[in-house]
C-alpha positions, 0 to 999 in steps of 0.5 A: 589657353584659348579658353582663358583668352575668350573668358577674359576678353569681355572683362579687361575694359579695353578693345585692344590687348598687348601681349608680352612673354618671357623666354620659355620655349612654351611661350610662343605657342601659348601666346598665340593661343591666348591671342586667338581666344582674345580675338574670338572674344572680339578684341584686337591683339598685338604682340610685344615679343619678349619683354618684362612684365613691367614693360607690358604694364607700362604699355597698358598705362601709356595707351590705356589698353589691356595686357597679358604676360605669358610667364611663370615668373621665377618658376622653372622653364617647364612651368608657364602661366598668364598675368592679366592687366586691365585697361591702364595696367592694373591687375584684375581685382577679385570681382573681375577675376570671379567674372572671368572664372564664371565664364571659364567654368563653362569651358569654351573650347576651340577645336580650330585655330583662330585667325589673328590679324597682323599677328607676329611674335618674334623673339626680340622685343617690339616697340613697348620695350623701348618705351619702357626702358626710356621711362626708366632712364627718365625716372631719375632727375640727373642725366647720368646718376650712376656715372663711375659706379660699377655694377653686375646684373644677373638677368636670369636668362629671362625677359630683362636680358635684352634691356638691363645692361643698356638701361644701366649704361645709359644712366652711366654705370659700368655694367658686367652681366651674368645669365643673359643668354636665354635658350628657352630652358635655362630661365631661372636655372641656378640664377636670378633673384631666387639663386643669387649665388653667382651674382654674389661671387661676381660682385666680390670677385670684381669689386663691384659696388653692387649687383642686381638679380632679376627674376624671369619676367623682371617684376622683382629684384634681389640685390647684393651689396659690395660686401656680398650681403644679399639684400631683399625687398625689405632692404630696398624698401628701407632705402627708398622709403627713407629717401622719399621721406627725407625729400618730402615725396613719401605721400602720407609718410606711409609705406605699405608692406605685407605680413611677411615684412621683417621686423627690422624693416618695420623698426627702421621705418618707424624710427624715421617717422614713417608709418607702416601699413600691412596687407595680405601677401601679394603685390596686388594687395599692396597696390590696392592699398597704395591706390586706396590711400594715395600712397606711393611706395610699397612692396614685398620681401620677395623683391616686388616693389611698387613705385605707384607714381612711376608704375602700376606693378612691381618692376625689378629694374626700376627698383634697382635704379631707385635704390642705387640712386637713393643710396648715392644721395646719402653718400653711401653704397647700396649695401652701406646704406642698408647697414645704416638703416636696418638691423634684420631680425632673424626670421624662421620659416616653415611650410607644414604639409596638411591634408585638409583645410589649412584655414581650419587648422590655423583657427584651431591654433589661435590660442597657441599662436597668441601664447607664442606672440606674448612670449616674444613681446615687442622683440619678435613676431609670429605669423601662422597662415594657410598657403594660398597656393599649396596644401601647407600651413606656413609658420613664420617666427622672427625675433632678434634672439635667433635661438628663441625664434627657432625654438618658438617656430619648432613648437608651432610646427609641432602644434600644426602637425598635431592639429592637422593629424586630428582633422579629417580631410 
């Protein structure tokens, strides 16, 4: 971790770095080590304590500094990692990442700890978290736009635990809370955006209008409607995209989505006169498309949604607020507004292990993939791609005929296995 800090120091475009972390027990030690590496690289380092990733990005944006978040996002407690932000709060682009990698390949090692002037890293948030939460409250025009509305939030025992309820109550909501007692090892454990079962049960039991479930570092959100339906990033993009378009605030009348976006979202946007721009998987690519074209809204099915005029990265709490307020403008609950706008196409997903180069396997399947896409026509969609993080080929088929989607997906999975078996690793 010291080596990473040292390698990145010259490539962040700032003399000062702010560091935040989530609630994992490994966080304090890793944050300190990262701070030592950055200090050894000549930078001034400040801790923000336990704050969500978007709070760090906001601090970077406001003060023009660089940032780092020690977090493994939605992963289990025993994983950890680092997200880096260049000056101003943007994630590092490919060129800068390659430059950091080049230094990293030299494997600089620090046998002794490095003094970090003024370093303090308490378990409570410091400074920047308050500025971020104030910005969330100010992101809507009305003073209390959620007044009289009943919500439940699931904080995943993560970084939003100290913020979400306060912000939503300041906006007028009546808020119940789940999983907001982190102990270092319970982050994302059976809760949060990847496990919304408890939230769904609580919304149905209490009769709440909606629920919001965040991941461990707070940059994504999954919602639950009043009928218990789980609403992902595609659903929230539909609600927010149409709202911005209707108010004349959707720059370029375009929403940026990844290749994984559901066909139902694409049809909902097009039906409302909104163009869809497709990017590779990753919120970084969504943001690049927004900035290159001056657009203001994009996101991923996972719940990473970016409001470029308000933030430089995915922000689960901001997304939840904007979606709830947008639904309210239409005179609907959040779940009701999604039902008005979207009919989801059943989506079948498979991850097929491969021992060799996944890209080579995918290239060899081009003909079969084209044949499957032709079979589905405009009523479906096929995507076969190598994973960027695991030794698997991902197969996605969606169609409004669920049985047909499953059959096509099974056929492609077998094709991947057949081709992979003939390839030498």
